[in-house]
C-alpha positions, 0 to 999 in steps of 0.5 A, spaced: 677 875 478 682 872 483 689 871 481 692 865 480 699 863 483 704 857 482 709 854 487 713 848 487 713 843 493 719 838 493 715 831 495 718 824 494 724 827 490 719 830 485 718 838 484 710 838 484 707 844 481 701 847 486 696 852 483 692 856 488 686 861 487 682 865 492 681 865 499 677 862 505 677 854 507 681 850 503 678 846 497 683 841 494 682 840 486 684 834 482 684 835 475 682 830 470 685 828 463 684 835 460 689 838 465 689 843 470 682 847 471 683 853 475 683 857 469 676 856 467 671 861 469 667 856 474 674 856 478 674 864 479 667 863 482 669 858 487 675 862 489 670 868 491 669 863 497 674 858 498 682 857 497 682 853 491 689 848 491 690 844 485 696 840 484 698 839 477 699 831 476 706 829 474 706 828 466 700 834 465 701 841 463 708 840 460 711 837 467 715 831 467 713 824 469 717 821 475 722 815 473 718 811 479 711 812 477 707 807 473 700 808 475 695 812 479 697 809 486 703 813 485 699 819 485 695 817 491 701 817 496 704 823 493 697 827 494 697 824 501 704 827 502 702 833 500 696 834 504 700 833 510 705 838 508 700 843 507 697 841 513 690 841 510 684 840 515 677 839 514 678 840 506 673 839 501 676 835 495 673 836 488 675 831 483 673 831 476 673 825 471 680 822 473 681 826 479 674 824 481 677 817 481 684 819 485 679 823 490 676 816 492 682 812 492 685 818 497 679 817 501 678 810 502 685 810 505 684 816 510 679 821 511 683 825 516 684 831 513 677 831 508 671 834 510 667 833 504 668 829 497 665 832 490 666 827 485 664 830 478 663 825 472 668 821 475 671 814 473 675 809 477 670 803 478 667 797 474 659 798 474 657 793 469 658 786 467 665 783 465 663 784 458 660 791 458 664 797 456 662 802 462 667 807 460 668 810 453 675 808 450 679 814 449 685 811 446 681 808 440 676 813 438 677 819 433 677 826 436 670 828 432 667 822 436 670 823 442 668 831 442 661 828 441 661 823 447 664 828 451 660 835 450 653 836 450 654 841 445 660 839 441 662 846 438 664 847 445 670 842 444 677 846 443 679 847 436 685 844 435 687 847 429 688 853 432 693 851 437 700 853 437 706 847 437 707 848 444 700 847 446 699 841 441 705 838 445 702 839 452 696 836 449 700 830 447 704 830 453 697 830 457 694 824 453 701 820 455 700 821 462 693 819 462 695 813 459 700 812 464 695 813 470 689 809 467 691 804 461 691 797 465 686 796 467 682 801 463 680 807 468 678 803 474 681 799 480 677 793 480 679 793 488 676 800 489 668 798 489 670 793 495 673 799 499 668 805 498 664 803 504 670 806 508 668 813 505 665 816 511 664 824 509 659 827 506 659 825 498 656 829 492 656 826 485 655 831 480 654 829 473 653 832 466 646 829 463 649 828 456 655 825 458 657 819 454 664 818 456 661 815 463 653 816 463 649 818 468 647 811 469 654 809 471 654 815 476 648 812 479 651 806 480 658 809 483 654 813 487 650 807 490 657 804 492 658 810 497 654 810 504 650 816 504 652 819 497 647 823 493 648 825 486 645 831 482 645 831 474 646 838 470 642 838 464 645 841 457 652 838 460 656 833 458 663 830 461 665 837 463 659 840 467 663 845 470 665 848 463 659 847 459 654 849 465 658 853 470 652 857 474 649 850 475 655 847 477 658 852 482 651 853 485 651 845 486 658 846 489 656 852 494 650 849 497 653 842 498 660 845 501 656 850 505 
């Protein structure tokens, strides 16, 4: 199992925590609303072939939200600066959920440092009509119902009754940060769909077949907005296929990332 390290990078007056695991070509991992993901088994497998680099979005995992941050665009420019600071070249960018949206926003600005893009059950665009709900309302849904929407097997959901006070505090902080980055408009940028044609690197969408937060139909609509992008659907997985079906997930990433 690869050792996880964490360093701090001073950017835009922010002490940004960056976690790393593994050795090899760089893979920038952009986590979703659940917080950092390098502790999951799938990351150990990917770390056998790649150096995984995961910035902790400010506000997540107990980190403070910078005073000047008020939306996702702040993260986009922070990570453009980070990629410059780390002198990343031909990097694979892998984003899950909110992180997929973030990856797309970075790539429409420039793909100069990006070789390939992997979008996992990503949010970020409006696929349906004005009155259609594309993305389940995470803020107005009970936890039990969210577990049902998110997981193929709801028994995989974390048991919050077993969390310590500190862990619960982090969970609440993550939720506050998610609302900062994705509240208004709700988990999408109306302008993004008109910019996705600018993504000129190979792009793979990986989706959980049982995802009811953003369905595979949403994923197919999103995928169709990026020239040449393709999509693979993983059976018996919900919104986090990397957690529910790590073997299938890693196989798909490895064959695409090459």
